[in-house]
N, C-alpha and C positions, 0 to 999 in steps of 0.2 A: 613063756613070756620073755625070757632072756634072748631067745632066738629072734623074736620080733624086734627087740631093741637093737640087736646086732645087725640085722638086715637094714633097719632104719639108718644106723650109723654108716654102714657101707654105702647106702644110697646117697647119703649126704656127702660122703667123701668122694664118691664117683661124680656127683654133680659139681663139686668144687674142682676136681681134676679136669673135667670137661671144659669148665669155664676158663681155667688156666691154660689149657691147650688152645682154646679159641683165641685168647689174648696173645699167646705166644705165636700163633700162626699169622696174626696181624703184624707182628714185629718183622722188620726187614732183615734182621740178623738170623732168623730161622731159615734153615736150608730148604730149598724147594722140594727135595725128596721127603722131608718130614711133613711138609704141607700136603704133598700128594698122598702120603700114607694116611694122614689125618682125614683127608677127603674120602679116601676109600673106606675107612672105618665108619665114618658118618653115613656114607652111601649104603654100606652093608646094613647098618642099624635101621635105616629108613626104607630099605628096599623090601618089597613083598616077596622077593625071591631069596630063599635060604638054602643052606646045604641040606638041612632036614626040614621038610615042610611043617609049619606050625600046627596044622590040624591033627598031626599025629600026637596023641596024648603024651605028655611029659617030655618025650624025646624032641619034640618040635621046638621047645624053648631051651633045651640044653645047649645047642650050638650058639644061641644068642648069649646065654649067660657065661659061656666059656670063651667065645671068640672076641666079644667086645672088650672085656677087661684085658685080654692079651694084646689086642690092637692098641688100646690106650696105653698100656705099659710100653709097647714098642715105640709109639710116638713120643712118649716122655723121654725115652732113652736117646732119641734122635735130636731132640731139642737141646741146644746148648744150655748148660746149667745156669749161666748168668741170666739168660732170657726167661727160663722157667722160674727162677727165684723171683724175678720181678713180677711175673704173672701170678704167682701164688700169694702175693701180698694183698 
């Protein structure tokens, strides 16, 4: 049961981070390269083409669960702290 609660909390945090990144990308102070990487992360998340195809049991989703948080973390590091702080409010 605690695992389910932990996953729900992580999903909620991820949702908040995605919304903050979205708002930060709309800010003109965010560098273009950060916006480009954010677009690539979103494109990969929505793309039917994966590194490991999804029909392969378990392994098909591992790349999604590994690469998406890494991509989000990379985008967060590229966004200026002042812009990100305003987006997280």
